[in-house]
C-alpha positions as CSV (number, residue, x, y, z in Angstrom):
1,M,-6.7,-16.4,25.5
2,S,-3.7,-18.1,27.1
3,D,-0.7,-16.3,28.4
4,D,1.6,-17.8,25.8
5,S,-0.5,-16.0,23.1
6,R,0.4,-12.6,24.6
7,L,3.3,-10.3,23.9
8,F,4.1,-7.3,26.1
9,G,0.7,-7.9,27.8
10,L,-1.2,-7.6,24.5
11,P,-2.6,-10.4,22.3
12,R,0.2,-11.6,20.0
13,T,-2.2,-11.7,17.1
14,L,-3.1,-8.1,17.6
15,L,0.5,-7.1,17.4
16,T,1.8,-9.4,14.7
17,S,-1.2,-9.3,12.4
18,G,-1.5,-5.6,13.1
19,A,2.1,-5.1,12.1
20,V,1.5,-7.0,8.8
21,V,-1.5,-4.9,8.0
22,V,0.2,-1.7,9.1
23,F,3.2,-2.5,6.9
24,G,0.9,-3.1,3.9
25,T,-1.0,0.0,4.6
26,L,2.3,2.0,4.9
27,I,3.2,0.9,1.4
28,G,-0.3,1.8,0.2
29,A,-0.1,5.1,2.0
30,V,3.2,6.0,0.4
31,A,1.7,5.1,-3.0
32,N,-1.3,7.2,-2.2
33,Y,0.8,10.1,-1.0
34,L,2.9,10.0,-4.2
35,F,-0.4,9.9,-6.2
36,Q,-1.7,12.9,-4.2
37,R,1.6,14.8,-4.6
38,L,1.7,14.0,-8.3
39,M,-1.8,15.3,-8.9
40,A,-1.3,18.4,-6.7
41,N,1.7,19.4,-8.7
42,H,0.2,18.5,-12.0
43,L,-3.3,19.9,-11.6
44,G,-2.6,23.0,-9.4
45,S,-4.3,24.1,-6.3
46,E,-7.9,24.7,-7.5
47,P,-8.3,21.5,-9.6
48,Y,-6.5,19.5,-6.9
49,G,-9.1,20.8,-4.4
50,E,-11.8,19.6,-6.8
51,L,-10.2,16.1,-7.0
52,V,-10.0,15.8,-3.2
53,A,-13.6,16.9,-2.8
54,L,-14.7,14.3,-5.4
55,L,-12.8,11.6,-3.6
56,N,-14.4,12.5,-0.3
57,L,-17.7,12.5,-2.0
58,L,-16.9,9.0,-3.1
59,I,-16.4,8.0,0.6
60,L,-20.0,9.0,1.4
61,F,-21.4,7.0,-1.6
62,T,-19.5,3.9,-0.8
63,I,-21.0,3.7,2.8
64,P,-23.2,0.8,1.6
65,A,-20.1,-1.0,0.6
66,S,-18.5,-0.4,4.0
67,V,-21.7,-1.8,5.5
68,I,-21.2,-5.0,3.5
69,Q,-17.5,-5.2,4.4
70,L,-18.3,-5.0,8.1
71,V,-21.2,-7.4,7.9
72,A,-19.0,-9.8,5.8
73,N,-16.2,-9.3,8.3
74,R,-18.4,-10.1,11.3
75,R,-20.2,-13.0,9.6
76,A,-16.9,-14.5,8.3
77,G,-15.5,-14.3,11.8
78,E,-18.4,-16.2,13.1
79,I,-18.2,-18.8,10.3
80,M,-14.5,-19.3,11.1
81,Q,-15.3,-20.1,14.7
82,E,-18.0,-22.5,13.8
83,H,-16.9,-24.1,10.4
84,G,-13.3,-22.9,9.7
85,L,-12.6,-21.7,6.1
86,A,-15.4,-23.8,4.6
87,G,-18.2,-21.5,3.7
88,I,-16.2,-18.3,3.4
89,R,-16.2,-18.4,-0.4
90,E,-20.0,-19.1,-0.4
91,L,-20.5,-16.1,1.9
92,S,-18.7,-13.7,-0.3
93,L,-20.4,-14.9,-3.5
94,W,-23.8,-14.8,-1.9
95,L,-23.2,-11.2,-0.7
96,L,-22.0,-10.2,-4.2
97,Q,-25.2,-11.5,-5.8
98,K,-27.2,-9.3,-3.4
99,L,-25.1,-6.2,-4.2
100,W,-25.0,-5.6,-7.9
101,P,-28.6,-4.1,-8.2
102,I,-27.7,-1.7,-5.4
103,G,-24.5,-0.7,-7.2
104,L,-26.4,0.0,-10.5
105,G,-28.9,2.1,-8.6
106,L,-26.3,4.2,-6.8
107,T,-24.4,4.7,-10.0
108,A,-27.5,5.9,-11.8
109,L,-28.3,8.2,-8.8
110,I,-24.9,9.9,-9.0
111,V,-25.2,10.5,-12.7
112,V,-28.7,12.0,-12.3
113,A,-27.7,14.1,-9.3
114,A,-24.3,15.1,-10.7
115,P,-25.4,18.8,-11.4
116,W,-26.5,19.2,-7.8
117,F,-23.3,17.8,-6.4
118,A,-21.2,19.9,-8.7
119,G,-23.1,23.0,-7.6
120,Y,-22.7,22.2,-3.9
121,L,-19.0,21.6,-4.3
122,N,-18.6,24.7,-6.5
123,L,-17.3,22.6,-9.4
124,P,-17.3,24.2,-12.9
125,S,-18.9,21.1,-14.5
126,A,-20.9,18.0,-13.6
127,L,-18.8,15.8,-15.8
128,P,-16.2,14.9,-13.2
129,V,-19.0,13.7,-10.8
130,M,-20.4,11.6,-13.7
131,A,-17.0,10.2,-14.5
132,L,-16.6,9.1,-10.8
133,A,-19.9,7.1,-10.9
134,P,-18.4,3.7,-11.9
135,T,-16.2,3.7,-8.8
136,V,-19.4,3.2,-6.7
137,L,-20.1,-0.1,-8.5
138,L,-16.5,-1.3,-8.0
139,G,-16.5,0.0,-4.5
140,L,-19.5,-2.2,-3.6
141,A,-17.9,-5.4,-4.8
142,L,-14.4,-4.8,-3.4
143,P,-15.3,-4.7,0.3
144,V,-17.2,-8.0,0.1
145,F,-13.9,-9.9,-0.5
146,R,-11.9,-7.7,1.8
147,G,-14.4,-8.3,4.6
148,A,-14.3,-12.1,4.0
149,L,-10.4,-12.0,4.1
150,Q,-10.4,-9.8,7.2
151,G,-13.1,-11.8,9.1
152,S,-11.3,-15.1,8.3
153,Q,-8.1,-13.5,9.8
154,R,-6.1,-13.9,6.6
155,F,-4.5,-10.6,7.3
156,W,-1.6,-10.7,4.9
157,L,-4.0,-11.2,2.0
158,F,-6.2,-8.4,3.3
159,A,-3.1,-6.2,3.5
160,W,-2.1,-7.1,-0.1
161,S,-5.6,-6.1,-1.3
162,T,-5.4,-2.6,0.1
163,T,-1.7,-2.2,-0.9
164,S,-2.3,-3.2,-4.5
165,E,-5.0,-0.6,-5.0
166,G,-2.6,2.3,-4.0
167,I,0.3,1.0,-6.2
168,V,-1.9,0.4,-9.3
169,R,-3.6,3.8,-8.8
170,L,-0.2,5.5,-8.7
171,L,1.1,3.8,-11.8
172,A,-2.1,4.6,-13.7
173,G,-1.8,8.2,-12.5
174,I,1.7,8.4,-14.0
175,V,0.4,7.0,-17.3
176,S,-2.5,9.5,-17.3
177,I,-0.1,12.4,-16.9
178,A,2.3,11.1,-19.5
179,L,-0.7,11.0,-21.9
180,G,-1.6,14.6,-21.1
181,Y,-4.8,14.1,-19.1
182,A,-5.7,16.2,-16.1
183,L,-8.6,15.7,-13.6
184,F,-10.2,13.0,-15.7
185,G,-6.9,11.2,-15.9
186,A,-6.8,11.2,-12.1
187,I,-10.3,9.8,-11.9
188,A,-9.5,7.1,-14.4
189,A,-6.4,6.1,-12.3
190,V,-8.7,5.7,-9.3
191,I,-11.1,3.4,-11.3
192,V,-8.2,1.3,-12.6
193,G,-6.7,0.9,-9.1
194,M,-10.0,-0.3,-7.7
195,A,-10.7,-2.7,-10.6
196,L,-7.3,-4.5,-10.3
197,A,-7.6,-4.6,-6.4
198,L,-11.0,-6.3,-6.9
199,I,-9.3,-9.0,-8.9
200,F,-6.5,-9.4,-6.4
201,S,-9.0,-9.7,-3.6
202,F,-11.3,-12.2,-5.4
203,L,-8.6,-14.7,-6.5
204,P,-7.6,-15.9,-3.0
205,L,-11.2,-16.6,-2.1
206,H,-11.9,-18.2,-5.5
207,F,-9.5,-21.1,-4.7
208,Q,-11.0,-21.7,-1.2
209,P,-12.9,-24.9,-0.4
210,S,-16.3,-24.7,-2.0
211,D,-18.1,-27.4,0.1
212,T,-20.8,-25.6,2.0
213,P,-21.2,-27.0,5.6
214,K,-24.7,-28.3,6.1
215,A,-25.2,-26.1,9.2
216,L,-24.1,-22.9,7.4
217,K,-26.7,-20.2,7.3
218,L,-26.1,-17.3,5.0
219,H,-29.2,-15.3,5.7
220,I,-28.5,-12.0,7.3
221,P,-31.5,-10.0,8.7
222,W,-32.1,-6.5,7.3
223,T,-31.8,-5.1,10.8
224,E,-28.2,-6.0,10.9
225,Y,-27.5,-4.1,7.6
226,A,-29.5,-1.2,9.0
227,T,-27.5,-1.0,12.2
228,V,-24.2,-1.2,10.5
229,A,-25.3,1.3,7.9
230,V,-26.3,4.0,10.5
231,I,-23.0,3.6,12.4
232,L,-20.9,3.6,9.3
233,F,-22.7,6.6,7.8
234,V,-22.0,8.7,10.8
235,T,-18.4,7.6,11.2
236,S,-17.7,7.9,7.4
237,F,-19.3,11.3,7.4
238,Y,-17.1,12.5,10.2
239,L,-13.9,11.4,8.2
240,S,-14.7,13.2,5.0
241,A,-17.0,16.1,6.0
242,D,-14.3,18.6,6.9
243,V,-13.1,18.8,3.3
244,L,-16.7,19.0,2.0
245,F,-17.6,21.8,4.4
246,V,-14.5,23.8,3.7
247,K,-15.1,23.4,-0.1
248,H,-18.7,24.6,0.4
249,Y,-18.3,27.4,2.9
250,L,-14.7,28.6,2.2
251,P,-14.0,27.5,-1.4
252,A,-11.0,29.8,-1.8
253,L,-9.2,27.9,0.9
254,A,-10.3,24.4,-0.2
255,G,-7.1,23.5,-2.1
256,Q,-4.8,24.6,0.6
257,Y,-6.8,22.9,3.3
258,A,-7.1,19.7,1.3
259,A,-3.3,19.2,1.6
260,V,-3.4,19.9,5.4
261,S,-6.4,17.4,5.8
262,T,-4.7,14.8,3.7
263,V,-1.5,14.9,5.8
264,A,-3.4,14.9,9.0
265,K,-5.5,11.9,8.0
266,Y,-2.5,9.8,7.5
267,L,-2.6,9.5,11.3
268,F,-5.9,7.6,10.9
269,Y,-4.9,5.6,7.8
270,F,-1.8,4.2,9.6
271,S,-3.9,3.3,12.7
272,S,-7.0,2.0,11.1
273,P,-5.3,-1.4,10.2
274,V,-4.9,-2.1,13.9
275,I,-8.6,-1.5,14.4
276,S,-9.3,-3.8,11.4
277,V,-7.3,-6.5,13.1
278,M,-9.1,-5.9,16.4
279,F,-12.5,-6.3,15.0
280,P,-12.4,-10.0,14.1
281,L,-10.5,-10.7,17.3
282,I,-13.3,-9.1,19.3
283,T,-15.9,-11.1,17.4
284,A,-14.0,-14.3,18.2
285,E,-13.8,-13.4,21.9
286,R,-17.6,-12.6,22.0
287,I,-18.4,-16.0,20.4
288,R,-16.1,-17.9,22.8
289,G,-17.4,-15.9,25.8
290,G,-13.9,-14.5,26.5
291,R,-12.9,-11.0,27.7
292,S,-13.0,-8.3,25.0
293,L,-12.2,-5.2,27.1
294,P,-8.4,-6.0,27.3
295,L,-8.3,-6.0,23.5
296,L,-10.1,-2.7,23.4
297,F,-7.9,-1.1,26.0
298,G,-4.7,-2.4,24.4
299,T,-5.7,-1.2,21.0
300,A,-6.6,2.3,22.4
301,C,-3.3,2.5,24.1
302,L,-1.4,1.7,20.9
303,L,-3.4,4.3,19.0
304,L,-3.0,7.0,21.6
305,V,0.7,6.6,22.0
306,G,1.3,6.6,18.3
307,G,-1.2,9.5,17.8
308,L,0.5,11.7,20.4
309,I,3.9,11.1,18.8
310,V,2.6,12.1,15.4
311,L,0.8,15.1,16.9
312,T,4.1,16.3,18.4
313,I,5.7,16.1,14.9
314,F,2.8,18.0,13.5
315,W,3.2,20.7,16.2
316,R,6.9,21.1,15.8
317,Y,7.3,20.9,12.0
318,P,4.0,21.8,10.3
319,E,5.4,23.9,7.5
320,P,8.4,21.7,6.6
321,L,6.0,18.7,6.5
322,L,3.6,20.4,4.1
323,K,6.5,21.7,2.0
324,L,8.1,18.3,1.9
325,L,4.9,16.4,1.1
326,F,3.1,18.9,-1.2
327,G,5.5,21.7,-2.1
328,Q,5.8,25.4,-1.2
329,A,2.5,26.3,-2.9
330,Y,0.6,24.4,-0.1
331,V,2.2,25.8,3.1
332,S,-0.1,28.8,3.6
333,Q,-2.4,26.9,6.0
334,A,0.4,24.8,7.6
335,S,-0.3,26.2,11.1
336,L,-3.6,24.3,11.0
337,L,-1.8,20.9,10.8
338,P,-1.6,20.3,14.6
339,L,-5.3,21.2,15.1
340,T,-6.4,19.1,12.2
341,G,-4.2,16.2,13.5
342,L,-6.0,16.5,16.9
343,M,-9.3,16.4,15.1
344,V,-8.2,13.2,13.4
345,L,-7.1,11.7,16.7
346,C,-10.5,12.4,18.3
347,Y,-12.1,10.8,15.3
348,E,-9.8,7.8,15.6
349,M,-11.0,7.2,19.2
350,L,-14.6,7.6,18.2
351,F,-14.2,5.1,15.3
352,L,-12.4,2.6,17.6
353,L,-15.3,2.6,20.1
354,A,-17.9,2.4,17.3
355,Q,-16.1,-0.6,15.8
356,Y,-15.9,-2.3,19.2
357,F,-19.6,-1.9,19.9
358,L,-20.4,-3.2,16.4
359,A,-18.2,-6.3,17.0
360,M,-20.0,-6.8,20.3
361,R,-23.4,-6.4,18.7
362,R,-24.4,-3.6,21.0
363,T,-26.9,-1.8,18.8
364,M,-28.1,0.6,21.5
365,V,-25.0,2.7,20.8
366,I,-26.8,4.2,17.9
367,P,-28.8,6.9,19.9
368,W,-25.6,8.0,21.5
369,L,-23.8,8.2,18.2
370,L,-26.7,10.2,16.7
371,L,-26.6,12.6,19.6
372,G,-23.0,13.3,18.8
373,F,-23.9,13.7,15.1
374,L,-26.5,16.3,16.0
375,V,-23.9,18.2,18.0
376,Y,-21.5,18.0,15.1
377,I,-24.0,19.5,12.6
378,L,-25.0,22.3,14.9
379,T,-21.4,23.1,15.6
380,V,-20.6,23.4,11.9
381,M,-23.6,25.7,11.4
382,F,-22.3,28.1,14.0
383,S,-18.6,27.9,13.4
384,H,-18.0,28.1,9.6
385,G,-17.1,31.8,9.5
386,S,-13.4,31.1,9.4
387,L,-11.2,28.1,8.7
388,V,-9.7,28.0,12.2
389,G,-13.2,28.3,13.8
390,L,-14.6,25.6,11.6
391,I,-11.9,23.0,12.3
392,S,-11.8,23.9,16.0
393,G,-15.6,23.4,16.2
394,I,-15.4,20.1,14.4
395,T,-12.6,18.9,16.8
396,G,-14.6,19.8,19.9
397,A,-17.7,18.1,18.5
398,L,-15.8,14.9,17.8
399,A,-14.3,14.9,21.3
400,L,-17.8,15.3,22.8
401,A,-19.2,12.6,20.5
402,T,-16.4,10.3,21.8
403,L,-17.3,11.0,25.4
404,F,-20.9,10.1,24.5
405,L,-19.8,6.6,23.4
406,L,-17.6,6.2,26.5
407,A,-20.7,7.1,28.6
408,Y,-22.7,4.5,26.8
409,G,-20.0,1.9,27.5
410,G,-19.9,2.8,31.2
411,I,-23.7,2.6,31.5
412,T,-23.7,-0.8,29.7
413,K,-21.0,-2.2,31.9
414,R,-22.8,-1.1,35.1
415,S,-26.1,-2.6,34.0
416,Q,-24.4,-5.9,33.3
417,A,-22.6,-6.0,36.6
């Protein structure tokens, strides 16, 4: 990467494209916050806790979709380096054809297992879980096109895809409240938002060149899916499990903690676009035989500086933030906001490293990631007696899991020296 492609010592694409995606994510996050605030006020504490638990459950069931998005992202990045935009459309359609049977199977699984999920989450009925099932089918198709846009470095279209989902969901939520619907109206708004975002993501690729290059190979070995699946399962579990564990072990506090967790996770939602820009750039550097560590280091510095600024705000103004964003009814656990923010920052660093190793195709990171996962589960088992103890334990476990990945990186670098 030449010097003229750098700005403030960092790759210009990382900063400019990152700014585009962050701006789009900011708009989507504002829409998502307004949706959350709208539902928190309309539903009340207990039903709102049920909604947040359901949405976090959705994250776990869309892990296969996230696998496809990363595989599509990485493969699209490789195609861009070898063939340009030609073949990107064929890649996305080929992946979509492979996905729909999986989507139907997972949707059926959720419907059949809905009573068990409802029981674990202390929900009064299995019907909300069943109503959420169609989102899995949509959630498997949407990441195919987003991964293709991201991997081909069409970041402004990728940003529009994520932004439109939040805006449409908010508008649909307003309509559902006007019509007098409660929890099921919120679920319907989520489904409508995903459906229209799918259309917005497909259209740009539909008008791409359709001439398949002769040398283009679309076959992706199952081991690649498996590797990405394991890494994404663990990292996605980390992101959503705190709410699920609180809902299971401390159900009386779940609604209050859901608001704290939602605010704290905005730290990750604002930073993840930078990581999404880094991923295809790392892939391109790997294919060209360039240096990838400066990209990783620059991204980590950006995230840490931004994260520490946000943590300072969480520490100084936890109660005003919760009151401003969710209302007076959700401030009883405001003192947990700095700790929960630190938990999210630890997760952010772990996610960054996991994405880097995925882009570099370093699959031996998996044993180290699973070791951290084991520590995480054991920590939850011994620390769920109180809310502070549970979140403190999760934060420490995530920090230790991040150190495991750093240790793997150090060992790998020394072995290649």
